[in-house]
BALOBA-1460 file (C-alpha; in Angstrom, 3 decimals):
// residues 240
<rec num="1" residu="m" x="21.755" y="-20.269" z="8.595"/>
<rec num="2" residu="n" x="21.945" y="-17.023" z="6.646"/>
<rec num="3" residu="k" x="19.014" y="-14.723" z="7.197"/>
<rec num="4" residu="p" x="17.423" y="-12.971" z="4.227"/>
<rec num="5" residu="t" x="17.894" y="-9.210" z="3.877"/>
<rec num="6" residu="l" x="15.314" y="-6.470" z="4.317"/>
<rec num="7" residu="y" x="15.538" y="-2.983" z="2.847"/>
<rec num="8" residu="t" x="13.180" y="-0.038" z="2.990"/>
<rec num="9" residu="c" x="12.780" y="2.212" z="-0.047"/>
<rec num="10" residu="l" x="11.220" y="5.459" z="1.201"/>
<rec num="11" residu="s" x="10.200" y="6.825" z="-2.228"/>
<rec num="12" residu="p" x="9.515" y="5.515" z="-5.736"/>
<rec num="13" residu="a" x="12.241" y="7.914" z="-6.907"/>
<rec num="14" residu="l" x="14.759" y="5.728" z="-5.036"/>
<rec num="15" residu="l" x="13.540" y="2.367" z="-6.334"/>
<rec num="16" residu="h" x="16.213" y="2.265" z="-9.054"/>
<rec num="17" residu="l" x="18.819" y="1.908" z="-6.277"/>
<rec num="18" residu="y" x="17.459" y="-1.512" z="-5.249"/>
<rec num="19" residu="d" x="17.598" y="-4.878" z="-7.004"/>
<rec num="20" residu="v" x="14.014" y="-6.125" z="-6.757"/>
<rec num="21" residu="r" x="14.375" y="-9.284" z="-8.844"/>
<rec num="22" residu="d" x="14.732" y="-11.915" z="-6.129"/>
<rec num="23" residu="c" x="12.780" y="-10.083" z="-3.450"/>
<rec num="24" residu="i" x="9.294" y="-9.889" z="-2.105"/>
<rec num="25" residu="v" x="8.310" y="-6.287" z="-2.839"/>
<rec num="26" residu="v" x="5.733" y="-4.892" z="-0.429"/>
<rec num="27" residu="v" x="3.953" y="-1.936" z="-2.047"/>
<rec num="28" residu="i" x="2.869" y="0.513" z="0.673"/>
<rec num="29" residu="d" x="0.402" y="3.345" z="0.071"/>
<rec num="30" residu="i" x="-1.406" y="3.762" z="3.386"/>
<rec num="31" residu="l" x="-3.553" y="6.790" z="2.451"/>
<rec num="32" residu="r" x="-5.244" y="5.188" z="0.703"/>
<rec num="33" residu="a" x="-4.561" y="2.751" z="-2.143"/>
<rec num="34" residu="t" x="-3.228" y="-0.292" z="-0.289"/>
<rec num="35" residu="s" x="-5.781" y="0.193" z="2.504"/>
<rec num="36" residu="t" x="-8.568" y="0.207" z="-0.096"/>
<rec num="37" residu="i" x="-7.112" y="-2.883" z="-1.802"/>
<rec num="38" residu="s" x="-7.072" y="-4.818" z="1.496"/>
<rec num="39" residu="t" x="-10.603" y="-3.717" z="2.352"/>
<rec num="40" residu="a" x="-12.115" y="-4.577" z="-1.036"/>
<rec num="41" residu="l" x="-10.507" y="-8.033" z="-1.124"/>
<rec num="42" residu="y" x="-11.396" y="-8.695" z="2.513"/>
<rec num="43" residu="n" x="-14.996" y="-7.800" z="1.677"/>
<rec num="44" residu="g" x="-15.109" y="-10.351" z="-1.129"/>
<rec num="45" residu="a" x="-13.978" y="-8.553" z="-4.287"/>
<rec num="46" residu="k" x="-13.158" y="-11.209" z="-6.877"/>
<rec num="47" residu="e" x="-9.985" y="-9.397" z="-7.953"/>
<rec num="48" residu="i" x="-8.476" y="-5.946" z="-8.336"/>
<rec num="49" residu="i" x="-6.753" y="-4.857" z="-11.517"/>
<rec num="50" residu="p" x="-4.286" y="-2.068" z="-10.661"/>
<rec num="51" residu="v" x="-3.512" y="0.193" z="-13.630"/>
<rec num="52" residu="d" x="-1.244" y="3.204" z="-13.907"/>
<rec num="53" residu="s" x="-3.484" y="5.547" z="-15.924"/>
<rec num="54" residu="v" x="-7.046" y="6.861" z="-15.750"/>
<rec num="55" residu="e" x="-7.464" y="6.190" z="-19.487"/>
<rec num="56" residu="k" x="-6.618" y="2.513" z="-19.112"/>
<rec num="57" residu="c" x="-8.929" y="2.280" z="-16.105"/>
<rec num="58" residu="i" x="-11.855" y="3.674" z="-18.117"/>
<rec num="59" residu="r" x="-11.083" y="1.428" z="-21.122"/>
<rec num="60" residu="l" x="-10.884" y="-1.771" z="-19.038"/>
<rec num="61" residu="g" x="-14.045" y="-0.821" z="-17.187"/>
<rec num="62" residu="k" x="-15.934" y="-0.659" z="-20.483"/>
<rec num="63" residu="e" x="-14.361" y="-3.796" z="-21.942"/>
<rec num="64" residu="m" x="-14.963" y="-5.922" z="-18.843"/>
<rec num="65" residu="a" x="-18.108" y="-4.220" z="-17.517"/>
<rec num="66" residu="c" x="-16.573" y="-3.883" z="-14.064"/>
<rec num="67" residu="i" x="-16.216" y="-1.195" z="-11.384"/>
<rec num="68" residu="t" x="-13.730" y="1.588" z="-12.130"/>
<rec num="69" residu="a" x="-12.177" y="3.515" z="-9.291"/>
<rec num="70" residu="g" x="-9.318" y="5.791" z="-8.472"/>
<rec num="71" residu="e" x="-8.095" y="9.220" z="-7.554"/>
<rec num="72" residu="r" x="-5.727" y="11.918" z="-8.608"/>
<rec num="73" residu="d" x="-4.573" y="14.308" z="-5.893"/>
<rec num="74" residu="g" x="-6.982" y="12.817" z="-3.341"/>
<rec num="75" residu="k" x="-10.185" y="13.261" z="-5.368"/>
<rec num="76" residu="i" x="-12.150" y="10.870" z="-7.612"/>
<rec num="77" residu="a" x="-10.540" y="11.038" z="-11.053"/>
<rec num="78" residu="e" x="-12.718" y="12.373" z="-13.853"/>
<rec num="79" residu="g" x="-14.428" y="9.592" z="-15.781"/>
<rec num="80" residu="l" x="-14.243" y="7.038" z="-12.959"/>
<rec num="81" residu="q" x="-17.171" y="5.811" z="-10.896"/>
<rec num="82" residu="y" x="-15.693" y="5.539" z="-7.417"/>
<rec num="83" residu="g" x="-12.862" y="6.892" z="-5.307"/>
<rec num="84" residu="n" x="-10.086" y="5.562" z="-3.173"/>
<rec num="85" residu="s" x="-11.806" y="5.283" z="0.196"/>
<rec num="86" residu="s" x="-12.152" y="1.971" z="2.021"/>
<rec num="87" residu="f" x="-15.653" y="3.043" z="3.042"/>
<rec num="88" residu="e" x="-16.808" y="2.867" z="-0.589"/>
<rec num="89" residu="y" x="-16.288" y="-0.905" z="-0.716"/>
<rec num="90" residu="p" x="-18.524" y="-2.642" z="1.836"/>
<rec num="91" residu="r" x="-19.219" y="-6.342" z="1.354"/>
<rec num="92" residu="e" x="-22.751" y="-5.828" z="0.049"/>
<rec num="93" residu="f" x="-21.367" y="-3.670" z="-2.764"/>
<rec num="94" residu="i" x="-18.055" y="-5.274" z="-3.747"/>
<rec num="95" residu="q" x="-18.528" y="-9.012" z="-3.112"/>
<rec num="96" residu="g" x="-17.869" y="-11.092" z="-6.241"/>
<rec num="97" residu="k" x="-17.043" y="-8.047" z="-8.370"/>
<rec num="98" residu="i" x="-13.926" y="-6.962" z="-10.245"/>
<rec num="99" residu="l" x="-12.443" y="-3.572" z="-9.409"/>
<rec num="100" residu="v" x="-10.120" y="-1.667" z="-11.766"/>
<rec num="101" residu="l" x="-8.115" y="0.806" z="-9.674"/>
<rec num="102" residu="t" x="-5.729" y="3.655" z="-10.407"/>
<rec num="103" residu="t" x="-4.175" y="5.993" z="-7.831"/>
<rec num="104" residu="t" x="-1.701" y="8.865" z="-7.761"/>
<rec num="105" residu="n" x="1.125" y="6.913" z="-6.134"/>
<rec num="106" residu="g" x="0.428" y="3.286" z="-5.192"/>
<rec num="107" residu="t" x="-0.558" y="1.683" z="-8.497"/>
<rec num="108" residu="k" x="2.210" y="3.647" z="-10.234"/>
<rec num="109" residu="l" x="4.806" y="2.197" z="-7.834"/>
<rec num="110" residu="l" x="3.492" y="-1.337" z="-8.383"/>
<rec num="111" residu="h" x="4.046" y="-0.998" z="-12.128"/>
<rec num="112" residu="m" x="7.517" y="0.469" z="-11.560"/>
<rec num="113" residu="a" x="8.440" y="-2.610" z="-9.495"/>
<rec num="114" residu="l" x="7.120" y="-4.879" z="-12.261"/>
<rec num="115" residu="a" x="9.126" y="-2.999" z="-14.883"/>
<rec num="116" residu="k" x="12.259" y="-3.562" z="-12.769"/>
<rec num="117" residu="g" x="11.645" y="-7.307" z="-12.804"/>
<rec num="118" residu="a" x="9.953" y="-7.919" z="-9.447"/>
<rec num="119" residu="t" x="8.821" y="-11.540" z="-9.250"/>
<rec num="120" residu="e" x="6.629" y="-11.302" z="-6.160"/>
<rec num="121" residu="i" x="4.567" y="-8.274" z="-5.198"/>
<rec num="122" residu="i" x="2.173" y="-7.977" z="-2.280"/>
<rec num="123" residu="t" x="0.452" y="-4.883" z="-0.908"/>
<rec num="124" residu="g" x="0.742" y="-3.747" z="2.688"/>
<rec num="125" residu="s" x="-1.356" y="-1.538" z="4.943"/>
<rec num="126" residu="f" x="-2.034" y="-1.317" z="8.655"/>
<rec num="127" residu="l" x="-5.371" y="-2.986" z="7.869"/>
<rec num="128" residu="n" x="-3.546" y="-6.185" z="6.824"/>
<rec num="129" residu="f" x="-0.401" y="-5.743" z="8.921"/>
<rec num="130" residu="s" x="-0.322" y="-9.205" z="10.516"/>
<rec num="131" residu="a" x="-0.909" y="-11.029" z="7.224"/>
<rec num="132" residu="v" x="2.010" y="-9.144" z="5.644"/>
<rec num="133" residu="c" x="4.416" y="-9.775" z="8.533"/>
<rec num="134" residu="q" x="3.497" y="-13.453" z="8.780"/>
<rec num="135" residu="h" x="4.059" y="-13.925" z="5.041"/>
<rec num="136" residu="l" x="7.461" y="-12.216" z="5.096"/>
<rec num="137" residu="v" x="8.660" y="-14.344" z="8.017"/>
<rec num="138" residu="e" x="7.354" y="-17.599" z="6.529"/>
<rec num="139" residu="m" x="8.782" y="-17.080" z="3.041"/>
<rec num="140" residu="k" x="12.391" y="-16.526" z="4.229"/>
<rec num="141" residu="r" x="13.174" y="-14.424" z="1.152"/>
<rec num="142" residu="n" x="14.781" y="-11.010" z="0.716"/>
<rec num="143" residu="v" x="12.313" y="-8.164" z="1.174"/>
<rec num="144" residu="i" x="11.974" y="-4.594" z="-0.067"/>
<rec num="145" residu="l" x="9.420" y="-2.437" z="1.719"/>
<rec num="146" residu="a" x="8.511" y="0.018" z="-1.041"/>
<rec num="147" residu="c" x="6.802" y="3.221" z="0.085"/>
<rec num="148" residu="a" x="4.663" y="5.017" z="-2.491"/>
<rec num="149" residu="g" x="5.112" y="8.408" z="-0.824"/>
<rec num="150" residu="w" x="3.481" y="11.388" z="-2.501"/>
<rec num="151" residu="k" x="4.585" y="12.281" z="-6.030"/>
<rec num="152" residu="d" x="8.069" y="10.894" z="-5.342"/>
<rec num="153" residu="k" x="8.392" y="12.716" z="-2.019"/>
<rec num="154" residu="v" x="8.788" y="10.728" z="1.210"/>
<rec num="155" residu="n" x="5.667" y="10.726" z="3.385"/>
<rec num="156" residu="m" x="5.054" y="10.010" z="7.029"/>
<rec num="157" residu="e" x="2.366" y="7.330" z="6.984"/>
<rec num="158" residu="d" x="4.098" y="4.969" z="4.543"/>
<rec num="159" residu="t" x="7.331" y="5.366" z="6.498"/>
<rec num="160" residu="l" x="5.439" y="4.568" z="9.724"/>
<rec num="161" residu="f" x="4.074" y="1.359" z="8.236"/>
<rec num="162" residu="a" x="7.511" y="0.292" z="7.010"/>
<rec num="163" residu="g" x="8.795" y="0.986" z="10.528"/>
<rec num="164" residu="a" x="6.027" y="-1.102" z="12.063"/>
<rec num="165" residu="v" x="6.940" y="-4.037" z="9.821"/>
<rec num="166" residu="v" x="10.678" y="-3.666" z="10.566"/>
<rec num="167" residu="s" x="9.942" y="-3.612" z="14.312"/>
<rec num="168" residu="e" x="7.802" y="-6.739" z="14.016"/>
<rec num="169" residu="v" x="10.041" y="-8.931" z="11.838"/>
<rec num="170" residu="e" x="13.596" y="-7.646" z="12.459"/>
<rec num="171" residu="q" x="14.849" y="-10.748" z="14.295"/>
<rec num="172" residu="h" x="14.174" y="-12.807" z="11.136"/>
<rec num="173" residu="f" x="16.208" y="-10.612" z="8.748"/>
<rec num="174" residu="n" x="19.594" y="-9.043" z="8.221"/>
<rec num="175" residu="i" x="18.815" y="-5.328" z="8.195"/>
<rec num="176" residu="n" x="21.697" y="-3.013" z="7.427"/>
<rec num="177" residu="c" x="19.753" y="-0.130" z="6.008"/>
<rec num="178" residu="d" x="19.433" y="3.387" z="7.364"/>
<rec num="179" residu="s" x="15.980" y="3.826" z="5.803"/>
<rec num="180" residu="s" x="14.720" y="0.855" z="7.826"/>
<rec num="181" residu="g" x="16.273" y="2.317" z="10.988"/>
<rec num="182" residu="i" x="14.705" y="5.729" z="10.350"/>
<rec num="183" residu="a" x="11.302" y="4.124" z="9.739"/>
<rec num="184" residu="s" x="11.537" y="1.898" z="12.807"/>
<rec num="185" residu="n" x="12.556" y="4.769" z="15.087"/>
<rec num="186" residu="l" x="9.752" y="6.962" z="13.751"/>
<rec num="187" residu="y" x="7.245" y="4.170" z="14.399"/>
<rec num="188" residu="q" x="8.465" y="3.763" z="17.995"/>
<rec num="189" residu="l" x="7.758" y="7.470" z="18.553"/>
<rec num="190" residu="a" x="4.314" y="7.294" z="16.930"/>
<rec num="191" residu="k" x="2.924" y="3.858" z="17.754"/>
<rec num="192" residu="d" x="0.794" y="4.794" z="20.783"/>
<rec num="193" residu="d" x="-1.361" y="7.131" z="18.669"/>
<rec num="194" residu="m" x="-0.336" y="7.414" z="15.042"/>
<rec num="195" residu="y" x="-3.220" y="9.713" z="14.138"/>
<rec num="196" residu="e" x="-2.259" y="12.259" z="16.795"/>
<rec num="197" residu="f" x="1.397" y="11.878" z="15.816"/>
<rec num="198" residu="m" x="0.604" y="12.750" z="12.197"/>
<rec num="199" residu="k" x="-1.590" y="15.633" z="13.284"/>
<rec num="200" residu="k" x="0.956" y="17.021" z="15.743"/>
<rec num="201" residu="n" x="3.780" y="16.751" z="13.213"/>
<rec num="202" residu="d" x="1.830" y="18.378" z="10.368"/>
<rec num="203" residu="a" x="1.970" y="15.363" z="8.042"/>
<rec num="204" residu="s" x="1.262" y="16.603" z="4.521"/>
<rec num="205" residu="h" x="-1.224" y="13.836" z="3.718"/>
<rec num="206" residu="y" x="-3.030" y="14.473" z="6.992"/>
<rec num="207" residu="h" x="-3.625" y="18.039" z="5.804"/>
<rec num="208" residu="r" x="-4.538" y="17.017" z="2.259"/>
<rec num="209" residu="l" x="-7.206" y="14.531" z="3.311"/>
<rec num="210" residu="t" x="-8.491" y="16.529" z="6.283"/>
<rec num="211" residu="k" x="-9.095" y="19.410" z="3.861"/>
<rec num="212" residu="f" x="-11.441" y="17.062" z="1.959"/>
<rec num="213" residu="g" x="-13.204" y="16.108" z="5.224"/>
<rec num="214" residu="l" x="-11.603" y="12.653" z="5.308"/>
<rec num="215" residu="e" x="-10.439" y="12.460" z="8.927"/>
<rec num="216" residu="k" x="-12.452" y="9.240" z="9.297"/>
<rec num="217" residu="d" x="-10.489" y="7.701" z="6.420"/>
<rec num="218" residu="i" x="-7.168" y="8.584" z="8.023"/>
<rec num="219" residu="r" x="-8.145" y="7.024" z="11.365"/>
<rec num="220" residu="h" x="-9.446" y="3.907" z="9.605"/>
<rec num="221" residu="c" x="-6.254" y="3.494" z="7.549"/>
<rec num="222" residu="l" x="-4.101" y="3.637" z="10.698"/>
<rec num="223" residu="t" x="-5.980" y="0.782" z="12.429"/>
<rec num="224" residu="l" x="-4.408" y="-2.672" z="12.688"/>
<rec num="225" residu="d" x="-5.810" y="-5.797" z="11.055"/>
<rec num="226" residu="l" x="-9.347" y="-4.678" z="10.137"/>
<rec num="227" residu="a" x="-8.951" y="-6.369" z="6.737"/>
<rec num="228" residu="n" x="-6.303" y="-8.960" z="7.429"/>
<rec num="229" residu="v" x="-5.864" y="-10.611" z="4.019"/>
<rec num="230" residu="l" x="-2.776" y="-10.844" z="1.817"/>
<rec num="231" residu="p" x="-3.268" y="-9.116" z="-1.564"/>
<rec num="232" residu="y" x="-0.943" y="-10.913" z="-3.970"/>
<rec num="233" residu="y" x="-0.156" y="-9.799" z="-7.517"/>
<rec num="234" residu="m" x="-0.446" y="-12.465" z="-10.208"/>
<rec num="235" residu="n" x="-1.532" y="-12.405" z="-13.859"/>
<rec num="236" residu="e" x="-1.937" y="-8.601" z="-13.787"/>
<rec num="237" residu="r" x="-4.380" y="-8.837" z="-10.884"/>
<rec num="238" residu="l" x="-4.376" y="-8.548" z="-7.117"/>
<rec num="239" residu="v" x="-6.086" y="-11.515" z="-5.470"/>
<rec num="240" residu="v" x="-6.178" y="-12.970" z="-1.954"/>
């Protein structure tokens, strides 16, 4: 039996090189959009509406009387109520509520994949690693691991997550893709302590968030299966 294919796209700027139409696209934005999405849904959020602009986020928040959240360059965007930290969405706050979210990289990439005709989009983070891998293996469909990076540049943490997924599911897929090999090899080097690996190798996002005093966020976002749900995009919303 023919195995499905798996490719890794290390930056949104490279997405045009991949045919996403008959694939499961896994949107990856570890620090911090897809980690926040997993956490909020795990903690009982009714749904998350990912939008690609602050203006749309504010407008929907008013129209629907729901929570607006998001960041630009790592800080809460002006006009929004909350930021992009998992710690802002405990169960007692988010349960049963709708969250409208916009982020610098992750929500933008999701809308790029939609514009290219993606028919199935899920979001991946270390916090929901097992749910993502299990879904990919069970569905037996072609996969694109799509890293959000940072403003179209490749970043370390999204690449590490893609590598973790490749390492976990590789026997179920045909993988003839240097990006997947690079990601997998990087993950093998880092897997014993990804936080220290990012610190030691001067990861740009490590510096950006540490500068804002967010070391706790970084450690949290690199932890396996703390919010092990599968965020699935349907009808312009992310739901479990």
